[in-house]
C-alpha positions as CSV (number, residue, x, y, z in Angstrom):
1,M,22.0,26.4,15.7
2,T,19.8,23.3,16.5
3,S,21.1,20.9,19.2
4,L,20.2,17.3,20.0
5,T,20.2,15.7,23.4
6,V,22.3,12.6,23.6
7,L,22.8,9.9,26.3
8,L,26.5,9.4,26.8
9,R,27.9,6.1,28.2
10,H,31.6,6.0,29.1
11,S,34.1,4.2,31.3
12,G,32.7,0.8,30.2
13,K,33.6,-2.0,27.8
14,W,32.1,-4.1,25.1
15,N,31.4,-7.8,26.0
16,I,31.4,-10.8,23.6
17,E,27.7,-10.3,23.0
18,S,28.4,-6.8,21.6
19,N,26.7,-5.1,24.6
20,Y,28.3,-2.1,26.3
21,V,28.5,-2.9,30.1
22,D,29.9,-1.6,33.3
23,Y,29.5,2.0,32.2
24,S,28.7,5.4,33.7
25,I,26.2,7.8,32.0
26,E,25.6,11.5,31.5
27,G,23.7,13.7,29.1
28,I,25.3,16.0,26.5
29,L,24.2,18.3,23.7
30,V,25.6,17.9,20.2
31,K,25.2,20.4,17.4
32,E,23.3,19.3,14.4
33,Y,25.8,20.8,11.9
34,A,29.0,20.1,13.9
35,S,31.8,17.9,12.7
36,Y,33.6,14.8,13.9
37,S,36.4,16.8,15.4
38,D,33.8,18.8,17.5
39,L,32.3,15.6,18.7
40,V,35.5,14.1,20.1
41,Q,36.1,17.2,22.3
42,L,34.3,15.6,25.3
43,G,36.7,16.7,28.0
44,I,39.2,14.0,27.3
45,D,42.9,14.6,27.2
46,L,43.6,13.5,23.6
47,S,47.4,14.1,23.9
48,S,47.8,10.9,25.8
49,K,44.6,9.0,24.9
50,S,42.7,8.3,21.7
51,I,38.9,7.9,21.7
52,K,36.6,5.4,20.0
53,I,32.9,6.5,19.7
54,Q,30.3,3.8,18.9
55,Y,26.5,3.3,18.9
56,K,24.0,0.6,18.0
57,V,21.2,1.1,15.5
58,E,19.3,-1.9,16.8
59,E,19.6,-4.1,19.8
60,N,21.1,-7.2,18.1
61,C,23.2,-5.4,15.5
62,T,27.0,-4.8,15.5
63,P,28.0,-1.4,17.0
64,M,28.7,1.3,14.5
65,E,31.7,3.5,14.9
66,I,31.9,7.3,14.3
67,H,35.3,8.1,13.0
68,N,34.8,10.9,10.4
69,D,32.4,13.6,9.4
70,I,30.2,11.3,7.3
71,G,29.7,8.9,10.2
72,Y,28.7,11.9,12.4
73,R,26.2,13.1,9.8
74,V,24.6,9.6,9.7
75,Y,24.3,9.6,13.5
76,V,22.7,13.1,13.5
77,E,20.1,12.0,10.8
78,L,19.1,9.0,12.9
79,K,18.7,11.1,16.0
80,K,16.6,13.7,14.1
81,E,14.2,10.9,13.1
82,N,14.0,9.7,16.8
83,R,14.8,12.4,19.3
84,E,14.0,10.2,22.3
85,F,16.8,10.9,24.9
86,G,17.7,7.2,25.5
87,R,17.7,6.2,21.8
88,Y,21.1,5.6,20.1
89,P,23.3,6.3,23.1
90,L,27.0,7.1,22.4
91,C,29.4,4.5,23.9
92,I,32.9,5.8,24.5
93,I,36.1,3.9,24.9
94,T,39.5,5.6,25.6
95,I,42.8,4.1,24.6
96,E,46.3,4.9,26.0
97,K,48.4,6.0,23.1
98,E,51.6,4.7,24.4
99,L,50.3,1.2,24.1
100,V,49.8,1.5,20.4
101,S,52.4,4.0,19.3
102,G,54.8,3.0,16.5
103,G,57.8,3.6,18.8
104,S,56.8,1.2,21.5
105,L,55.4,-1.6,19.5
106,I,58.5,-3.1,18.0
107,Q,59.8,-6.4,16.7
108,G,60.2,-9.0,19.4
109,Y,57.2,-7.8,21.5
110,I,54.9,-10.4,23.0
111,L,51.1,-9.7,22.6
112,Q,48.0,-11.6,23.6
113,I,45.4,-11.8,20.8
114,D,41.7,-11.5,21.8
115,E,39.9,-14.8,21.2
116,A,37.1,-13.0,19.2
117,V,39.5,-12.2,16.4
118,Q,41.5,-15.4,16.4
119,M,38.8,-17.0,14.2
120,Y,39.1,-16.4,10.5
121,D,37.0,-17.8,7.6
122,S,39.0,-18.0,4.4
123,D,35.9,-18.5,2.3
124,T,35.1,-14.8,2.6
125,D,36.8,-11.6,1.7
126,D,35.5,-9.8,4.8
127,T,38.0,-7.4,6.4
128,L,38.3,-8.3,10.0
129,A,39.0,-5.8,12.8
130,L,41.9,-6.8,15.0
131,D,41.9,-5.9,18.7
132,F,44.9,-6.5,21.0
133,V,44.5,-7.3,24.6
134,S,46.8,-6.2,27.4
135,S,45.8,-7.1,30.9
136,G,42.3,-7.9,29.6
137,Q,41.7,-4.5,28.1
138,A,41.0,-3.9,24.4
139,I,43.1,-1.3,22.6
140,G,43.1,0.1,19.0
141,V,45.4,-0.8,16.2
142,F,48.1,1.8,15.5
143,E,45.7,4.8,15.4
144,L,45.5,4.4,11.7
145,D,41.7,4.2,11.2
146,K,41.5,0.5,10.3
147,N,44.2,0.9,7.7
148,L,45.4,-2.7,8.0
149,I,43.7,-5.8,6.7
150,I,44.2,-9.5,7.6
151,S,45.8,-11.4,4.8
152,K,44.3,-14.8,3.7
153,T,45.6,-17.9,5.2
154,N,44.9,-21.6,4.8
155,Q,43.3,-21.8,8.2
156,R,39.6,-22.4,8.3
157,K,37.8,-21.3,11.5
158,V,40.6,-22.5,13.8
159,M,43.3,-20.9,15.9
160,V,45.7,-19.4,13.5
161,D,49.5,-19.8,13.9
162,N,50.5,-16.6,12.1
163,Y,49.1,-13.2,11.5
164,A,50.0,-11.0,8.6
165,L,48.3,-7.6,8.5
166,L,48.9,-5.8,5.2
167,C,47.9,-2.5,3.8
168,M,45.0,-2.3,1.4
169,S,47.3,-1.0,-1.2
170,E,49.5,-3.7,-2.8
171,D,52.4,-1.2,-3.4
172,C,52.5,0.0,0.2
173,E,55.3,-1.1,2.6
174,G,53.1,-0.9,5.7
175,R,52.7,-4.3,7.4
176,F,52.6,-6.2,10.7
177,K,53.6,-9.8,11.1
178,A,53.4,-12.1,14.2
179,S,53.6,-15.8,15.0
180,S,52.4,-17.9,17.9
181,I,54.8,-19.2,20.5
182,N,54.5,-22.9,21.0
183,K,50.8,-22.9,19.9
184,L,49.8,-20.7,22.8
185,E,47.7,-17.6,22.7
186,L,50.8,-15.5,22.9
187,F,52.2,-14.1,19.6
188,K,55.6,-12.7,18.9
189,V,56.0,-9.6,16.6
190,R,58.2,-10.6,13.7
191,E,57.9,-7.5,11.6
192,F,56.2,-4.1,12.0
193,I,56.4,-1.2,9.6
194,D,53.8,1.5,10.4
195,K,55.0,4.0,7.7
196,H,52.5,4.0,4.8
197,T,53.7,5.0,1.3
198,C,50.2,4.9,-0.3
199,T,47.3,7.3,-0.5
200,L,45.5,5.4,2.3
201,K,42.7,7.8,2.9
202,D,41.5,7.7,-0.7
203,K,41.6,3.9,-0.7
204,V,39.6,3.7,2.6
205,Y,36.9,6.0,1.2
206,E,36.6,3.9,-1.9
207,Q,35.8,0.8,0.2
208,R,33.1,2.4,2.3
209,Q,30.0,0.2,2.6
210,T,26.7,0.3,4.5
211,S,24.5,-2.5,5.8
212,G,20.9,-3.4,5.2
213,N,20.1,-2.7,8.9
214,L,21.5,0.8,8.7
215,I,19.5,1.5,5.5
216,G,16.4,0.0,7.1
217,G,16.7,2.2,10.1
218,M,17.1,5.3,7.9
219,I,14.1,4.6,5.7
220,R,11.7,3.3,8.3
221,P,10.2,6.7,9.1
222,K,9.5,7.3,5.4
223,L,7.5,4.0,5.2
224,T,5.0,4.7,7.9
225,N,2.6,6.3,5.5
226,H,1.7,3.6,3.0
227,K,0.4,6.2,0.5
228,R,3.9,7.5,0.0
229,K,5.7,6.1,-3.0
230,Y,9.2,5.3,-2.0
231,T,10.9,3.0,-4.5
232,P,14.3,1.2,-4.2
233,K,15.6,3.7,-6.8
234,D,14.6,6.6,-4.4
235,I,16.4,4.8,-1.6
236,I,19.5,4.4,-3.6
237,D,19.5,8.1,-4.4
238,D,19.0,9.0,-0.7
239,V,21.8,6.8,0.5
240,K,24.1,8.3,-2.1
241,S,23.0,11.8,-1.1
242,D,23.2,11.3,2.7
243,L,26.1,8.9,3.0
244,D,27.9,9.3,-0.3
245,V,27.9,5.5,-0.7
246,D,26.8,3.4,-3.7
247,V,24.5,0.5,-2.8
248,S,23.0,-2.3,-4.9
249,Y,19.3,-2.5,-5.9
250,M,19.0,-5.9,-4.1
251,L,20.4,-4.5,-0.9
252,V,18.0,-1.7,-0.6
253,W,15.1,-3.9,-1.8
254,R,15.8,-6.3,1.1
255,A,16.2,-3.4,3.5
256,K,12.9,-2.0,2.5
257,E,11.2,-5.4,2.9
258,N,12.7,-5.8,6.4
259,A,11.7,-2.3,7.4
260,M,8.1,-2.9,6.2
261,N,7.9,-6.2,8.1
262,F,9.2,-4.4,11.2
263,L,6.4,-1.8,10.9
264,R,3.5,-4.0,9.8
265,G,4.5,-7.5,10.9
266,E,5.0,-10.6,8.8
267,P,2.4,-11.1,6.0
268,T,1.4,-14.5,7.5
269,D,0.7,-13.0,10.9
270,S,-1.9,-10.6,9.3
271,Y,-4.2,-13.5,8.5
272,K,-3.9,-14.7,12.1
273,K,-5.5,-11.4,13.2
274,L,-8.7,-11.9,11.2
275,P,-10.7,-14.0,13.6
276,G,-10.2,-11.5,16.4
277,Y,-10.8,-8.6,14.0
278,L,-14.1,-10.0,12.8
279,Y,-15.2,-10.9,16.3
280,T,-14.6,-7.3,17.4
281,M,-16.6,-6.1,14.4
282,D,-19.5,-8.2,15.5
283,K,-19.4,-6.7,19.0
284,T,-19.0,-3.2,17.7
285,Y,-21.8,-3.5,15.1
286,P,-24.4,-5.9,16.5
287,G,-27.2,-6.8,14.1
288,S,-27.7,-8.4,10.8
289,H,-28.6,-7.5,7.2
290,I,-29.9,-3.9,6.7
291,R,-31.1,-2.6,3.3
292,M,-31.4,1.1,3.9
293,G,-28.8,2.7,1.7
294,F,-29.3,0.8,-1.5
295,D,-33.0,1.3,-1.3
296,H,-32.6,5.1,-1.6
297,C,-30.5,4.9,-4.7
298,R,-31.2,3.9,-8.3
299,P,-31.2,0.1,-8.6
300,I,-27.9,-0.1,-10.5
301,M,-24.9,-2.1,-9.2
302,V,-21.4,-1.9,-10.7
303,V,-18.9,-4.7,-9.9
304,D,-15.3,-5.2,-10.7
305,G,-12.1,-6.8,-9.3
306,S,-8.6,-5.6,-8.8
307,H,-5.4,-7.4,-7.9
308,L,-3.8,-7.1,-4.5
309,K,0.0,-6.4,-4.5
310,S,0.9,-7.8,-1.0
311,Y,3.0,-10.9,-0.4
312,Y,0.1,-13.3,-0.8
313,T,-1.6,-11.3,-3.6
314,G,-5.3,-12.1,-4.2
315,T,-8.1,-10.0,-5.7
316,V,-10.3,-7.4,-4.1
317,V,-13.8,-7.4,-5.6
318,S,-16.5,-4.8,-4.9
319,A,-20.0,-3.6,-5.7
320,S,-21.0,0.0,-5.8
321,T,-23.6,2.5,-7.0
322,L,-24.2,6.2,-7.1
323,D,-26.1,8.1,-4.4
324,G,-28.6,10.9,-5.1
325,A,-25.8,13.5,-5.2
326,G,-23.6,11.6,-7.7
327,H,-21.2,10.3,-5.1
328,I,-19.9,6.7,-5.0
329,L,-21.7,4.5,-2.5
330,P,-19.8,1.2,-1.8
331,L,-22.3,-1.6,-1.2
332,A,-20.0,-4.6,-0.8
333,Y,-16.3,-5.6,-1.0
334,G,-14.3,-8.7,-0.5
335,V,-11.0,-10.4,-0.9
336,I,-10.8,-13.6,-2.9
337,D,-8.0,-15.8,-4.1
338,L,-8.9,-15.9,-7.8
339,E,-11.6,-14.5,-10.0
340,N,-13.4,-17.6,-11.0
341,D,-17.0,-18.9,-11.1
342,A,-17.0,-20.2,-7.5
343,A,-15.7,-16.9,-6.0
344,W,-18.0,-14.6,-8.0
345,T,-21.1,-16.9,-7.4
346,W,-20.4,-16.8,-3.7
347,F,-20.0,-13.0,-3.8
348,F,-23.4,-12.5,-5.5
349,E,-25.1,-15.0,-3.2
350,Q,-24.0,-13.0,-0.2
351,F,-25.0,-9.7,-1.8
352,K,-28.5,-11.2,-2.5
353,I,-28.8,-12.3,1.1
354,A,-28.0,-8.7,2.2
355,Y,-30.0,-6.7,-0.4
356,G,-32.3,-9.1,-2.1
357,D,-33.9,-8.3,-5.4
358,R,-35.0,-4.8,-6.5
359,K,-37.4,-3.9,-9.3
360,N,-35.7,-2.8,-12.5
361,M,-32.3,-3.7,-11.1
362,C,-29.3,-4.1,-13.4
363,I,-25.6,-5.0,-13.0
364,V,-22.8,-3.3,-14.9
365,S,-19.3,-4.8,-15.3
366,D,-16.6,-5.7,-17.9
367,R,-17.2,-8.9,-19.9
368,N,-15.5,-11.2,-17.4
369,E,-17.0,-14.6,-18.1
370,S,-17.2,-15.6,-14.4
371,I,-19.1,-12.5,-13.6
372,I,-21.6,-13.1,-16.4
373,K,-22.1,-16.8,-15.4
374,S,-22.5,-15.9,-11.7
375,I,-25.1,-13.2,-12.5
376,S,-27.1,-15.7,-14.6
377,R,-27.1,-18.2,-11.7
378,V,-27.8,-15.9,-8.8
379,Y,-29.8,-13.1,-10.5
380,P,-31.4,-14.9,-13.5
381,D,-33.9,-12.1,-14.1
382,V,-31.5,-9.2,-13.6
383,P,-30.0,-7.9,-16.9
384,H,-26.2,-7.5,-17.2
385,F,-24.8,-4.5,-19.1
386,A,-21.2,-4.5,-20.5
387,C,-19.0,-1.5,-19.6
388,I,-18.8,0.4,-22.9
389,W,-15.3,1.5,-22.2
390,H,-14.0,-2.1,-21.8
391,L,-16.0,-3.1,-24.9
392,R,-14.4,-0.3,-26.9
393,N,-10.9,-1.4,-25.8
394,N,-11.7,-4.9,-26.9
395,V,-12.6,-3.6,-30.4
396,Y,-9.3,-1.7,-30.6
397,K,-7.2,-4.7,-29.6
398,K,-9.1,-7.1,-31.9
399,F,-9.4,-5.0,-35.1
400,K,-6.8,-2.2,-34.7
401,K,-9.2,0.4,-36.0
402,S,-8.6,4.2,-36.0
403,H,-9.2,5.3,-32.5
404,A,-10.6,8.8,-33.2
405,K,-13.0,7.9,-36.0
406,L,-14.3,4.7,-34.3
407,S,-14.7,6.4,-30.8
408,E,-17.0,9.1,-32.2
409,I,-19.3,6.5,-33.9
410,Y,-19.2,4.0,-31.1
411,F,-20.0,6.3,-28.2
412,S,-22.7,8.0,-30.3
413,M,-24.4,4.6,-30.7
414,A,-23.9,3.6,-27.1
415,K,-25.4,6.8,-25.7
416,A,-28.1,7.4,-28.2
417,Y,-31.6,8.2,-26.8
418,T,-33.4,7.7,-30.1
419,Q,-33.5,5.4,-33.1
420,A,-30.2,6.5,-34.8
421,V,-28.2,3.3,-34.1
422,D,-28.9,1.6,-37.5
423,S,-27.7,4.6,-39.5
424,L,-24.6,4.9,-37.4
425,M,-23.8,1.2,-37.6
426,E,-23.7,1.5,-41.4
427,K,-20.5,3.6,-41.0
428,V,-18.7,0.9,-39.1
429,D,-16.4,-1.7,-40.7
430,I,-18.3,-5.0,-41.3
431,R,-16.1,-7.0,-39.0
432,V,-16.6,-4.5,-36.1
433,K,-20.3,-4.4,-36.8
434,E,-20.6,-8.2,-36.6
435,Y,-18.5,-8.2,-33.3
436,L,-20.7,-5.5,-31.7
437,E,-23.9,-7.3,-32.8
438,S,-22.6,-10.6,-31.3
439,A,-22.1,-8.8,-28.0
440,G,-25.8,-7.9,-28.1
441,Y,-27.1,-4.3,-28.5
442,E,-29.1,-4.7,-25.3
443,K,-25.8,-5.1,-23.5
444,W,-24.2,-1.8,-24.4
445,V,-26.7,0.4,-26.3
446,R,-28.8,2.5,-23.9
447,L,-31.7,2.6,-26.3
448,Y,-32.1,-1.2,-26.3
449,A,-31.6,-1.8,-22.6
450,P,-34.4,-3.8,-21.0
451,V,-34.2,-1.6,-17.9
452,N,-33.1,2.0,-17.4
453,S,-29.4,2.2,-16.5
454,G,-29.3,6.0,-16.8
455,W,-25.8,7.4,-17.2
456,T,-24.2,4.4,-15.5
457,M,-22.8,2.7,-18.6
458,T,-19.2,2.1,-17.5
459,S,-17.5,0.5,-14.5
460,N,-15.8,3.8,-13.7
461,I,-17.1,4.1,-10.1
462,V,-15.5,0.8,-9.0
463,E,-12.4,1.6,-11.0
464,S,-12.2,4.9,-9.0
465,I,-12.3,2.8,-5.8
466,N,-9.5,0.6,-7.1
467,V,-7.4,3.8,-7.8
468,A,-8.2,5.2,-4.4
469,L,-6.9,1.9,-2.9
470,V,-3.8,1.6,-5.1
471,S,-1.4,2.1,-2.2
472,A,-3.5,0.2,0.3
473,R,-3.5,-2.9,-2.0
474,E,0.2,-3.4,-1.1
475,L,-0.6,-3.8,2.6
476,P,-1.1,-7.1,4.5
477,I,-4.7,-8.4,4.5
478,Y,-5.6,-7.1,8.0
479,D,-4.2,-3.6,7.4
480,F,-5.9,-3.6,4.0
481,L,-9.3,-4.4,5.4
482,E,-8.8,-1.7,8.1
483,E,-7.7,0.9,5.5
484,V,-10.8,0.1,3.3
485,K,-13.1,0.5,6.3
486,K,-11.6,3.8,7.3
487,M,-11.7,5.2,3.7
488,F,-15.3,4.2,3.2
489,G,-16.2,5.5,6.7
490,H,-14.6,8.9,5.7
491,W,-16.6,9.0,2.5
492,N,-19.9,8.2,4.3
493,C,-19.3,10.9,6.9
494,S,-18.4,13.5,4.2
495,N,-21.4,12.6,2.0
496,R,-23.8,12.6,4.9
497,K,-22.5,16.0,6.0
498,E,-22.9,17.4,2.5
499,A,-26.4,16.1,2.2
500,T,-27.6,17.6,5.5
501,Q,-26.1,21.0,4.4
502,T,-27.7,20.9,0.9
503,Y,-30.5,23.5,0.4
504,T,-31.0,23.1,-3.4
505,T,-33.8,21.2,-5.0
506,L,-31.6,18.2,-5.9
507,G,-28.3,16.7,-5.0
508,K,-25.2,18.5,-6.3
509,K,-24.6,16.6,-9.5
510,Y,-28.2,16.5,-10.6
511,Q,-28.9,20.1,-9.6
512,E,-26.1,21.2,-12.0
513,M,-27.7,19.1,-14.8
514,L,-31.1,20.6,-14.1
515,T,-29.7,24.1,-14.3
516,L,-28.0,23.4,-17.6
517,N,-31.2,22.0,-19.1
518,E,-33.0,25.2,-18.1
519,A,-30.4,27.3,-19.8
520,M,-30.7,25.3,-23.0
521,S,-34.5,25.9,-23.0
522,T,-34.4,29.7,-23.2
523,R,-34.8,29.9,-27.0
524,M,-37.5,27.3,-27.4
525,T,-41.2,27.9,-28.0
526,V,-44.2,25.9,-26.8
527,I,-47.4,25.1,-28.7
528,P,-49.9,23.4,-26.4
529,S,-52.2,20.7,-27.7
530,T,-53.9,19.6,-24.5
531,E,-53.3,20.3,-20.8
532,Y,-50.6,17.6,-20.7
533,L,-49.6,17.3,-24.4
534,H,-47.3,20.0,-25.9
535,M,-45.2,20.5,-29.0
536,V,-41.8,22.3,-28.5
537,T,-39.9,23.9,-31.4
538,D,-36.1,23.8,-31.1
539,G,-33.9,25.0,-33.9
540,G,-36.4,24.1,-36.6
541,R,-37.3,20.7,-35.2
542,N,-40.4,19.8,-33.3
543,Y,-40.5,17.7,-30.1
544,T,-43.6,16.3,-28.4
545,V,-43.7,16.4,-24.6
546,Y,-46.1,14.0,-22.7
547,L,-46.2,15.7,-19.4
548,L,-48.5,13.3,-17.6
549,E,-46.4,10.3,-18.7
550,R,-43.1,12.2,-18.1
551,K,-41.9,11.5,-21.6
552,C,-40.3,13.4,-24.5
553,V,-39.7,12.1,-28.0
554,C,-36.0,13.1,-27.5
555,G,-35.8,10.3,-25.0
556,R,-33.9,12.1,-22.2
557,F,-36.8,12.8,-19.9
558,Q,-37.7,9.2,-19.3
559,V,-34.1,7.9,-19.3
560,D,-32.4,10.6,-17.1
561,E,-35.5,11.0,-14.9
562,L,-34.9,14.8,-15.1
563,P,-36.8,17.4,-17.1
564,C,-35.0,17.8,-20.4
565,P,-34.8,21.2,-22.1
566,H,-38.1,20.6,-23.9
567,D,-39.8,19.7,-20.7
568,W,-38.3,22.7,-18.9
569,V,-39.9,25.2,-21.3
570,V,-43.3,23.5,-20.9
571,L,-43.0,23.5,-17.1
572,K,-42.1,27.2,-17.2
573,S,-45.0,28.0,-19.4
574,K,-47.4,26.3,-17.0
575,F,-45.7,27.7,-13.9
576,L,-45.0,24.2,-12.6
577,M,-42.1,23.3,-10.2
578,P,-39.4,21.2,-11.9
579,E,-38.6,19.2,-8.8
580,D,-42.0,17.6,-9.0
581,Y,-40.9,15.9,-12.2
582,C,-37.5,14.7,-10.9
583,S,-36.7,11.3,-9.5
584,N,-37.0,11.1,-5.8
585,Y,-33.5,9.4,-5.7
586,Y,-31.9,12.8,-6.6
587,K,-33.4,14.7,-3.7
588,P,-31.4,15.6,-0.6
589,N,-33.7,13.8,1.7
590,S,-33.0,10.5,-0.1
591,V,-29.3,11.2,0.2
592,V,-29.6,11.8,3.9
593,M,-31.5,8.5,4.4
594,T,-28.8,6.7,2.3
595,Y,-26.2,7.4,5.0
596,D,-28.6,7.0,8.0
597,V,-26.4,4.3,9.5
598,P,-23.1,5.8,10.7
599,M,-19.8,3.8,10.9
600,Y,-18.1,3.7,14.3
601,P,-14.4,3.1,14.8
602,L,-13.2,-0.1,16.4
603,P,-11.7,0.0,19.9
604,D,-8.0,0.0,20.3
605,R,-6.5,-3.4,19.6
606,N,-5.1,-3.6,23.1
607,E,-8.7,-3.5,24.4
608,W,-10.0,-6.4,22.3
609,N,-11.4,-9.1,24.5
610,I,-11.2,-12.2,22.3
611,P,-12.5,-15.5,23.6
612,A,-10.2,-18.5,23.4
613,H,-12.2,-20.4,20.8
614,V,-12.0,-17.4,18.5
615,A,-8.4,-16.8,19.0
616,E,-7.7,-20.4,18.2
617,E,-9.4,-20.2,14.8
618,V,-7.0,-20.5,11.9
619,V,-7.2,-18.5,8.6
620,L,-4.6,-19.6,6.1
621,P,-3.1,-17.3,3.5
622,P,-4.5,-17.9,0.0
623,N,-1.5,-19.7,-1.5
624,G,0.3,-23.0,-1.3
625,K,3.0,-21.9,1.1
626,D,1.0,-22.5,4.3
627,L,-1.5,-25.2,3.0
628,L,-1.6,-28.7,4.1
629,E,0.4,-31.2,2.0
630,G,-1.5,-32.2,-1.1
631,Q,-3.6,-29.1,-1.4
632,R,-3.4,-27.1,-4.7
633,R,-2.6,-23.4,-5.0
634,S,-5.9,-22.8,-6.8
635,A,-7.9,-24.9,-4.4
636,I,-8.4,-22.3,-1.6
637,I,-10.8,-19.5,-1.6
638,L,-10.5,-16.9,1.2
639,S,-13.2,-14.3,0.8
640,V,-13.9,-11.4,3.1
641,N,-17.1,-9.8,2.0
642,C,-18.3,-6.7,3.7
643,Y,-21.8,-5.7,2.9
644,S,-24.4,-3.8,4.9
645,R,-23.6,-5.0,8.4
646,K,-22.1,-8.4,7.6
647,I,-18.8,-9.9,6.8
648,N,-18.2,-13.5,5.7
649,I,-15.0,-15.4,5.7
650,H,-15.4,-18.4,3.4
651,V,-12.5,-20.9,3.5
652,A,-13.1,-23.9,1.2
653,Y,-10.5,-26.5,0.5
654,M,-11.1,-28.6,-2.6
655,G,-9.2,-31.5,-4.1
656,R,-9.1,-33.6,-1.0
657,E,-12.2,-35.6,0.1
658,D,-11.1,-35.8,3.7
659,I,-11.2,-32.0,4.2
660,I,-14.7,-30.5,4.7
661,S,-15.6,-27.0,3.4
662,E,-16.3,-24.6,6.2
663,R,-17.7,-21.1,6.4
664,V,-17.2,-18.7,9.3
665,E,-19.7,-15.9,9.3
666,M,-19.1,-12.8,11.4
667,L,-21.2,-9.6,11.5
668,H,-19.5,-6.5,10.1
669,V,-20.1,-2.8,9.5
670,G,-22.4,-1.7,6.8
671,F,-22.1,0.9,4.1
672,S,-25.8,1.4,3.5
């Protein structure tokens, strides 16, 4: 049977600060599945003495007493979570039974009442423990497991003249009454009946309660992993299962908040760490803008924002693309106060500084007006494509059309390679047709796109990042930024390793597509016209392949930048290598170069050497609670943008002419 090592403190006493002092110590072993009766067998003669066992969950909390099996189970669970020998020491007090026996405490006895229990607040219903003092030593009350309660009086936090201790049961005859002698601290026993006529034990069990501090100590180990979902409902169920006590939702919610603040610090303190964090980033990753990674991927950028769920909220915005193996490559991320024109314009400006312009570049997002406006300002010559998934959802909400029927027609139009859109559009309701036309075919139909966006027609890759960060978005800002950096670093390392160990012609995703196209070409026939012009027969239809121009009338060769099935059969007939007709972006060498710059971990926070001028910098949380008087909630933008090897914190206060906008730029790790 498993045993726990416990530090035992005895022969001491509790002072007025609830600290156990003047004690002796020794170590004992307690069995994990023992009972309270086993615990009290500590070599003490219980025939003449009673024992009181207490411990403290936290330094400043009230001591908890173990007086039954459930109390012992709670203590064992706490020790199992923290087996450190000196944690949760048991503090023992022994009491001479003759001092409290019913036969010796009779009417007419004179007792001294401890000052700590002479104060009573009649505004509360709290049950107060009563300790008697004889020669300065505290003793228990009648050995009845706190079976007496203090009745309400009209006194209000003053020295009481009379004490009346009554049983919790109204029908019980058990009672203790005493009155003061000439307003002194001496009280005379007027009446004492220690025989109970009620089912006291059942009544006591019904009144069991637990504190937020106890619950916080119990759940704290389960909150260390932020990815674990541990709701207040789960905590209520655990408290009921472990302690057999019913607790309110609000109590466990506050206990969880306090436990998380204990583990992660106050939310405001997280912003105070940012200047030192960014300074350390600068020292760890010296340098400026690098454009390596994005240059080895197709020039397609997908952007989106997602709400943070921490105390100060905010929005995390990001830009990503796909590498040559089909993996997500984060290019930039940031935290802004609100998704508005100013924030998105700033984000794209910083992205342009880092990566500049690229030929045939395009940007994909939902139809957020601020994103569209900002792109037109910062990248006036770069086309914006609407996410076809978001556009479809807008149609459903606006027109309530049949999902199954409209989906088939809509996605066929969006993904069409050839001129089939007009015929498909005739099958659509006139109102839906007008709405999609007003959105602009060039925004969502691949065939009419001014530049080639390939398969990237949705914002799924940034939505995937948002899902991966769903639990991290509940963290304070400092912990969130660190979690994002670690996650992206793990992705980069994993993708780099996969690329260096790839021995196929193309990256994983595109190699699979190439293999599928080859399988589809097995039943096709080729009729050559010239060395580079061929006609391919497929299921009774003829397709013309322009090998030199890398085109096929089906449209897939030039859009996918991979040999389509018609090209495949031509290449096989001429004994040509298919990789020579694939985009260089899909080849393993390009993927390796994408992740050429590794990400290094930061030194331990205790080793940070932060100059005084950096430590004194102030970064305010993005809401009105900590702003200067007169500043609006919507007037502050705090953006942390991580791109390539740079991070910017932009703090701008608007609405007051005497406050000047300021920008603090710090170098940061890159994901290129």
